[in-house]
C-alpha positions in Angstrom: 60.2 20.9 -32.8 61.3 18.1 -34.7 62.7 15.0 -33.6 65.8 15.2 -35.7 66.5 18.7 -34.3 65.9 17.7 -30.3 68.8 15.0 -31.6 70.7 17.7 -32.6 70.7 19.5 -29.6 70.9 16.3 -27.2 74.0 15.3 -29.0 75.5 18.9 -28.5 74.6 19.0 -25.2 76.7 15.7 -24.8 79.6 16.9 -26.9 79.5 20.1 -24.2 79.6 18.4 -21.2 82.2 15.9 -22.2 84.4 19.0 -23.5 83.5 20.5 -19.7 84.9 17.3 -17.9 87.9 17.3 -20.3 89.0 20.9 -19.6 87.9 20.4 -15.9 90.2 17.2 -15.6 93.3 18.7 -17.2 93.1 22.1 -15.1 92.7 20.4 -11.9 92.0 16.9 -11.8 91.1 15.9 -8.2 90.7 19.1 -6.0 91.0 17.3 -2.9 94.3 15.4 -4.1 95.7 18.5 -5.8 95.3 20.8 -3.0 97.0 17.7 -0.6 99.6 17.9 -2.6 100.8 21.2 -2.5 101.6 20.8 1.1 105.4 21.1 1.7 107.2 18.9 4.3 108.0 22.0 5.8 103.9 22.9 5.8 103.3 19.5 7.0 105.8 19.4 10.1 104.2 22.8 11.4 101.0 21.5 11.5 102.3 18.6 13.8 104.6 20.4 16.1 103.6 19.2 19.5 102.7 15.3 18.7 103.0 12.7 21.0 107.0 11.4 21.0 106.3 8.2 19.4 104.4 10.3 16.5 107.0 12.8 16.8 109.4 10.1 16.2 107.6 9.1 12.9 107.2 12.8 11.8 111.4 13.1 12.0 111.6 10.8 9.8 109.4 12.1 7.8 109.8 11.3 3.5 112.8 9.0 5.0 113.0 5.6 2.7 113.8 3.1 6.0 116.1 0.0 5.9 115.3 -3.0 8.2 112.8 -5.0 6.0 110.0 -7.4 8.2 111.9 -6.6 11.4 112.6 -3.4 11.3 108.6 -2.8 10.6 107.8 -5.4 13.0 109.9 -3.1 16.2 108.3 0.5 15.0 104.4 -1.4 15.2 105.7 -2.8 18.4 107.1 0.8 19.9 103.5 2.1 18.4 101.8 -0.7 20.4 98.3 0.9 22.0 98.3 3.8 19.5 96.1 3.5 16.2 98.3 3.0 13.0 97.7 3.2 9.3 100.1 1.2 7.0 100.3 1.8 3.2 102.1 -0.5 1.1 102.9 1.2 -2.1 105.7 1.5 -5.0 106.6 4.4 -7.2 105.7 2.3 -10.5 101.7 2.1 -9.2 100.2 4.7 -10.7 97.0 3.8 -8.1 99.7 4.8 -5.6 100.7 7.8 -7.3 97.4 8.9 -7.5 96.4 8.5 -4.1 99.2 9.7 -2.3 98.0 13.0 -1.9 94.9 12.0 0.1 97.9 10.1 2.2 99.5 13.3 2.2 96.5 15.5 3.7 95.0 13.5 6.3 98.4 12.1 7.5 98.7 15.4 8.2 95.2 16.5 10.3 95.4 13.2 11.5 99.1 12.8 12.2 98.7 13.9 15.9 96.8 11.5 16.9 97.4 8.1 14.7 100.6 7.1 13.6 101.0 6.3 9.7 103.8 4.5 8.2 104.7 3.6 4.0 106.0 -0.1 3.0 107.8 0.8 -0.1 107.0 -3.0 -1.2 108.3 -4.4 -4.5 110.6 -1.4 -5.9 114.1 -2.9 -7.3 115.0 0.4 -7.0 115.6 2.8 -3.8 116.8 5.6 -5.9 113.4 5.3 -8.1 111.6 5.1 -4.6 113.5 7.8 -2.9 112.9 10.1 -6.2 108.8 9.2 -5.8 108.9 10.3 -1.9 110.2 13.6 -3.0 107.8 14.3 -5.7 104.8 13.1 -3.3 106.6 14.3 0.1 104.4 12.4 3.5 104.7 13.1 7.1 106.0 9.3 7.9 108.9 7.1 6.8 108.5 4.2 4.8 110.4 1.3 4.8 111.9 -0.2 1.4 110.8 -3.9 0.8 112.2 -4.7 -2.7 111.6 -8.4 -2.2 107.6 -7.6 -1.4 107.8 -10.0 1.8 107.3 -7.4 4.7 104.4 -5.9 2.3 103.0 -9.3 1.8 103.1 -10.2 5.7 102.0 -6.6 7.0 98.6 -6.0 4.5 98.3 -10.5 3.3 98.1 -9.7 -0.2 100.7 -9.7 -3.0 99.0 -6.1 -4.6 99.2 -2.8 -4.4 98.3 -0.1 -3.4 96.9 -1.9 0.2 96.2 -0.3 3.5 96.1 -1.7 6.9 94.2 -0.1 10.0 95.1 -1.1 13.4 92.6 0.7 16.3 94.2 0.9 19.7 93.3 -2.2 20.7 95.0 -3.9 18.1 91.7 -4.5 15.9 92.9 -4.9 12.0 91.0 -4.3 9.0 92.5 -4.0 5.1 91.5 -2.2 2.4 92.2 -3.4 -1.1 92.8 -0.5 -3.6 93.5 2.8 -3.8 91.5 5.6 -2.2 89.9 8.2 -4.6 90.2 11.1 -2.6 91.2 12.0 1.0 87.5 12.0 2.4 87.3 8.2 1.9 90.6 8.0 3.4 89.5 10.1 6.7 86.2 8.0 7.4 87.8 4.9 7.2 90.7 6.4 9.8 87.9 7.3 11.9 86.2 4.6 11.7 88.6 1.5 11.7 91.7 3.3 13.5 90.4 5.6 15.8 87.1 4.0 16.7 86.9 0.5 18.5 
C-alpha cells in the first residue's frame, strides 16, 4: 500500500472518530449527569424516605433558596454537628456549576440518608435567577442565598465557583476547587472525605 493511501485512510478514520464523538455529545453528553438530571423531585423524596430527622429536615426544604446568609448557614451546620456534611458553592450564571448539578442530584439522592448536603448560591445578584436554576436542576436539599458572596467565601475559603467542602463526622475538612466531571468522582470524594474518617 502506498504512503499516500495510508495517509488518506488515517485522515478518514480520524474524521469518522470526530464525527462519532460529536454525535454522541449532541445526543447524550455525559450519561451519568444526563441520567441523573432526569430524576424528579418526587422520585428523589421517595428514595430518601426514612432519613434521620436532621437529614429529613434538609430534604423537606429540597430546592428551596433560604435566607439568613452566613449566620443561617452556620446555625444549620451547628445542627448537623457529628454528621458528615457536603457543602456545594454554586451560582446560576456559572457554567461549570450547571455541568456538575446532575452529579450532585445523583449522589445526594443515593447518599442523602447518611450525609447532609447543603448548597450555597454565592454571587447571584438575583434570587429569581437562582430559583429558576434550581427548578431546572432540582436537588433534594436547600441552598442558602448569598448575593454578596460572603458566606460562600467564609465557608470555602475561596472566591471561585464551584467549590465543594466536605466535613466528616469528626469535623475534619477537605476543600475541592472546581467542578465534578461526573457522579462517580463526586461519590468517591463523599466516601473518602465525608463518610470516611
